[in-house]
TITOR-70340 format. One record per residue: residue in one letter; x, y negated, z of N, C-alpha, C in turn. Coordinates in pm, whole numbers, padded with zeros to 5 digits, always signed. Atoms other than C-alpha are relative to their C-alpha. Layout:
% residues N
AXYZXYZXYZ...
This chain:
% residues 89
X+00133+00018-00097+01570-00766-01198+00044-00127+00067X-00044+00001-00091+01639-00965-00917-00060+00030+00102X+00101-00051-00101+01502-00819-00587-00166-00072+00059X+00097+00063-00042+01184-01012-00484+00024-00055+00089X-00021+00081-00085+01174-01226-00202-00028+00044+00118X+00027+00047-00217+01148-01277+00190-00154+00102-00001X+00173+00054-00004+00774-01349+00174-00062+00151-00067X+00032-00091+00075+00713-01130-00121-00081+00119+00095X-00029-00123+00027+00815-00827+00008-00097+00028+00150X+00014+00018-00148+00650-00908+00383-00199+00011-00034X+00128-00037+00007+00300-00956+00219-00104+00135-00112X+00074-00140+00073+00265-00695-00006-00014+00085+00083X-00022-00107-00105+00405-00434+00243-00079-00035+00180X+00184+00010-00094+00062-00580+00489-00122+00044-00066X+00132-00024+00100-00153-00539+00130+00029+00115+00076X+00074-00210-00011-00093-00170+00197+00013+00025+00129X+00025-00044-00205-00041-00125+00610-00192-00056-00063X+00218+00131+00012-00456-00371+00529-00075+00184-00059X+00067-00122+00118-00577-00167+00184-00026+00150+00033X+00041-00088-00056-00475+00164+00300+00028+00049+00158X+00011-00064-00101-00517+00218+00643+00158+00043+00065X-00160-00076-00031-00112+00255+00719-00017+00005+00195X-00092+00020-00143+00011+00328+01081+00115+00019+00032X-00151+00099-00025+00277+00153+01049+00044-00099-00099X+00026+00133+00016+00404-00207+01051+00083-00066-00101X-00008+00066+00084+00447-00434+00775+00164+00070-00027X-00172+00094+00046+00784-00453+00883+00077+00164+00056X-00105-00108+00035+00941-00131+00912-00071+00065-00067X+00063-00069+00141+00806-00008+00533+00167-00027-00067X-00116+00073+00110+01199+00035+00364-00025-00082-00108X+00013+00041+00125+01159-00200+00119+00103+00152-00147X-00063-00146+00080+01392+00079-00081-00074+00154-00026X+00058-00132-00075+01202+00392+00051-00088+00044-00148X+00108-00013+00119+00954+00545-00250-00073-00021+00110X+00133-00010-00045+00602+00483-00194-00068+00125+00015X-00003-00092-00014+00537+00856-00333+00032+00111-00002X-00115-00191-00003+00558+01167-00218+00058-00054+00139X-00069+00002-00110+00802+01183+00020+00004-00237+00026X-00005+00182-00051+00906+00791+00257-00149-00013-00021X+00146+00072-00019+00523+00627+00249-00045+00067-00025X+00178-00045-00004+00348+00903+00198-00123+00017-00101X+00116+00032+00028+00116+00760-00029-00016+00152-00133X+00020-00135+00101-00058+01020-00315-00083-00102-00112X+00119-00002+00148-00248+00921-00659-00045-00062+00012X+00157+00051-00046-00566+00803-00481+00042-00137+00099X-00112+00123-00086-00337+00542-00267+00035-00123-00125X-00091+00014+00107-00161+00442-00600-00112-00108-00070X+00159+00058+00089-00507+00366-00747-00016-00095+00043X+00026+00091-00082-00627+00127-00466+00170-00088-00014X-00110+00099-00022-00260-00059-00465-00037-00079-00148X+00048+00011+00151-00315-00075-00853-00139-00119+00026X+00039+00047-00004-00634-00250-00750-00075-00119+00093X-00013+00168-00121-00559-00524-00475+00094-00068-00091X-00109+00072+00078-00285-00610-00701-00020-00088-00129X+00057+00074+00090-00472-00704-00957-00084-00153+00031X+00112+00112-00069-00741-00861-00788+00040-00171+00104X+00017+00101-00068-00515-01085-00613+00146-00112-00075X-00136+00071+00049-00169-01165-00804-00038+00009-00109X+00065+00019+00115-00369-01127-01117+00122+00056-00059X-00075-00125+00068-00097-00785-01263-00129+00079-00024X+00009-00128+00058-00211-00563-01470+00075+00170+00046X-00134-00096-00007-00082-00216-01354-00167+00069-00015X+00036-00121+00051-00271+00090-01611+00053+00126+00024X-00010-00180+00006-00272+00480-01514+00038-00023-00135X-00116-00116+00106-00115+00526-01859+00052-00067-00072X-00177+00096+00064+00186+00237-01825+00078+00054+00008X-00231-00077+00023+00543+00450-01932+00001-00015+00141X-00056+00064-00055+00641+00239-01649-00004-00010+00159X+00028+00024-00140+00435+00298-01380+00073+00117+00160X-00118-00042-00099+00712+00554-01192+00110-00048-00008X-00144+00113-00029+00949+00248-01208-00055-00141+00111X+00063+00135-00099+00748+00041-01084-00085+00056+00138X+00040-00041-00139+00576+00244-00815+00119+00082+00037X-00169-00004-00031+00975+00310-00727+00015-00016+00195X-00068+00085-00181+00950+00123-00414-00061-00083+00053X+00045+00078-00068+00829-00108-00194+00068-00163-00142X-00049+00140+00021+01075-00378-00333+00031+00005-00203X-00011-00042+00145+01038-00205-00732-00153-00052-00018X+00211+00127+00047+00628-00345-00723+00034-00097+00056X-00055+00101+00068+00752-00653-00609+00058-00095-00080X-00181+00028+00069+01038-00732-00822-00135+00004-00140X+00117-00033+00040+00731-00618-01048-00128-00085+00014X+00069+00116-00134+00458-00831-00898+00080-00139-00038X-00080+00091+00026+00736-01106-00952-00024-00041-00104X-00050+00006+00122+00831-01104-01254-00134-00025-00156X+00076+00047+00071+00461-01093-01429-00136-00038+00117X+00134+00020-00134+00170-01196-01134-00005-00102-00103X+00089+00180+00021-00089-01502-01272+00119-00130+00035X-00119+00158-00134+00106-01864-01159-00084-00083+00068
């Protein structure tokens, strides 16, 4: 799987900052850093909010019982790769 393009990375980083009221600039989010726990420091409620907004904006269904969630939410880059592969065109 290819790494998501820069435009999508910036778009999703901006979405995270806006929706979660993060005190970090979108450009300062390391695409390879973990989203959950260490790294960006998101918790399960944050991940749920991200899932809802990604679903609404990109038409990508992210389910709590998806076995791939750990991989999908591993980093900004992995989330963007998942969105790019599954979004409604």
